[in-house]
N, C-alpha and C positions, 0 to 999 in steps of 0.2 A: 504494500500500500504506500502511496506517496502522499505526503502531507505538506501543505503550503500555508504559512501564516497569512491571514487576510491582509496584514500590513505590508507584506512582501509582493503583493500583486499590483501591477501597474496597468491602468486602463487607458485606452487610446480610441479616438474616433476613426482614425485611419491606420492602415498597417504601419507599424513602427519600424524604424531602422535603428540599429545599435548593436550592442554586445549581447543582449538577451537572445538565447537560442530557442527558448521555449515560448513560442508565439502562436496564438490561435484565435479564431473568431468565435464570438458568442452573441447571445441576445440577453439583454437585461430582463430578468424575470421579476425582480422586486427590489424596492428600496426601503430600508428599515433605519429610521433615525435612531442614533444611540449617543446621547449627550452631545459631545463636540465632534462626532464622526457620523458617517452614514454607511451602513452595511449594504453592499450591492451584491445581489445574488445573480449569478450569470449562468444561463443554460448554454452549454457547449460541450465539446469533447476534448477534455473532461469538463464537467461543471466545476465552478469555483466560486468562492466568496471573496470579495475585496472590501477593504475599508478605506474610505476616502473622506476628505474634509468637505464641508458644505460648499466651500468656494470651488473646490475641484469638481464637485458634482455640477455646479452651475456653469463652470467654464466648459465642461465636456457636454453639457446639455443632455444629461442622462435621464431618461424616463423609461418606465417599463415598456418593453417591445423594441427599444433602440438597439441597433447593431453596434457592437463594440469589439475592439481588439484587446486581447489580454496578453501580457508578457510577464515572465518570471525568470530571473536569472537562475541558472542551474545550481548555484551555491545556496539558494534559498529553499531548495526542495529536499525534504528529508524522506528517506525510504525506510520502511519497516517490513520485516518478514513476519508473516503470520505463523504463530507457534503451532506446531502439530501436536495433537493429543494422542 
């Protein structure tokens, strides 16, 4: 299983360029306000949850149903092996 912290996920309205090798497209499923941040739930392959500031949300014009690009640097992904019983 791969685990990505929501704070490590970067969202873009257009396909990003840069050093991140893990880039995929998704659709905003929901927005959940959380104090000084907003949780953005993304449907994609794989699905992911991102945490952004309200100003980033406004700048990206994210709404449910919006197409979005997701990027995560490889060093931010943690892999875990399922224990066999």
